[in-house]
N, C-alpha and C positions, 0 to 999 in steps of 0.2 A: 887482291884482297877483295876486290869488289865482286869477285866470282863467287865464294862462297857465303855471300849476301843474297838469301830468297826473297822475294817479293812476292806480298800477298796481299790482292785488294778486299780490305775487312774494312769497311768504316764503322763507327762506334756502335750505331745499331746494331750490325750483322755481329759483332761481339756481345753484345747485350742480350740478342736471340741464343748465341750459340751457348752463354752460361745458364739462360733461362732454360732453358733444353736440358742442358746434365743438371741442374738442378733438380728438374723435373723428373729424370730417370733413374735421381739419388732416389729423392722419395719415392716414387714408385716401388723400386726393387726395395727399400726400406721395409713400405707400407707389407708389400708382397710377403718379404723375409718373415714380417711379425707374425702376420696372418696365418702363412704356413708351420711357423714352428709353434705357434699356440696349439693351434688345431693338434698338430702332431704330438705336442705336448700332452692335451689332454686326452688324447688316443691313449698312448702311453702308459699315463698315470692310470686311468682308469683299468686298461689292460693288467698293469701289475696288481691295481688295491682290489680290482674284481676277485680275483683268488679267496678273500678275506671278508668277501659281502654274505650278508645273509641270503636264505632263498627262502621259495614260497613257489606252491604250484601252479602249475600254470596249465592250458592246453593249445594244444597248434591248431590254429584255423584252418589254415593250407600254407602248402608247400610246393612251389614248382621251381623251375630252371627260367634262369634267363640268359640268352646267348647274346656278347657283345662282339661286336666285328670291330677291331682296332688295325686301324694304317689307312692310305688313302689308294693304294695300290692292289691290285688282285694278289701280286707278288710277295707284296710285303703285309699282306692283312694276317691278323693273328687272330685266332677267333676264343674267347675266352668265356666259361660259363660261371655265373653265382648263381648260389642256393636262393631266394625270397622265402624266408621261412617268415609266417605273421601268427604270432598267438598271443593270447590275451593270460592274466593273471590279475588275484586280488591282493591286496594290502590293506587291512583294517576296514574291510567292509568296501573298499573302490576299489574298480577294476581299472585296468591298464593294459595298455597295448603293447608290444612291441616286434620290432623284426629285425634287432640286430644278433646275429648269430655266433657272433666272434668280434675283440676289437683289432685283430691281426687282418692278414687279407683276408677278402671273402670272396675273390675269383680265383679260378685256374682251368684247368682242364673238365672235356665232359665227364668223366668216368670220377672225379674226385667231386662235381657238383651232384651227380646222381647218388653217390654215397653220403651224400649230408642230405637231400631230400628224403632219401630210402630211411635214414637215421629219426627223421621226424616226420611223419607222418601225418596228414589230416586227420583231427581226433586224440593224437596218442597225448596222454599224461607226463608235465615233462618241470623238470627242478628250471625254475627262474632264479636269476641271481640280481639283486637288484642292489643301485645304491642307496645306502641309507639317507644322505644328505638331501637326494633329490631321486625321488621313487618313482619318475618318469624313466631313467636312464637304469637299462637291464639288458642283461646279456645271456645266451644259453651254454654258450661255452665261457666260463671266464679265465683269466689267466693271459698272459703274455709270453712270447717264447724269443729268447736271446738275440734269434736271427731278424725277428720283425723289430725288436730294438737296435739291432745295429743297422739294419737297412733304412729305416726311418730317420736314426742319425745321419747317414750316411747321404738322405737327400736334401737334410737341410744343409748340412757341410757343404756340397756341391754347389746350392744355391748362393751360398755366404761368398764361396771363391770365387763364383761368376759376378756377385754384385762386387765383391772387393776388387777384381781388377777391371770392373766399368768406372769405378769410381776413381781408381788412380790412373786410366786413360783419362779422363774428366779432367781432374786436377792437375795431370802432368800438362795438356793442353791450355789449360789455364795461367798455367805458371811462363809458358812459351809465349804465351799473347802480353802477359803481364810486363814480362822482362823486353818484349821486342819494341823496337822504336817507332814512331809514329812520326811519318813525314807527307808532307803532300794527301793527307787521306790516303797513304799506305802503311800496312807495318812490314818492316823490316826484322826478319828474325837471324 
């Protein structure tokens, strides 16, 4: 029977440090989940409601492509392109500026970015859709696709599953230590 007992040298101090670390990880993951979730929710809410927003006349100030290289090695590197479109618009005589093309994904392949930049050349008059409750929030292409909503919801779901797995492992370890027998400065599981 003695062979089935596993002996671990854990002092009360080590046990407290492990628990503080586990609680700290849970707090960090909860904070990140709330932060990410609220950001994605605001984007989705604005994306869906923007198709109902009023519009005003605006002008493209500049339009260019930015290149992004993702990945750390040459073999894994993926290059993405983003159209950077800067525009101005007026509401009630006050001038505002914007850079948001869409509430959905704003990077992709080079031909996609070139097409967007060609659609919005500098000096072009455009319709700018703005949020009535906050006139500084605007977009050139209103709306959100179901694909974007599903992908963003999936990202939150994956993050929550990872968080729950980490929380479960921390809780399980805590229960093991809590039930362990402590004798002579050692825990016996």
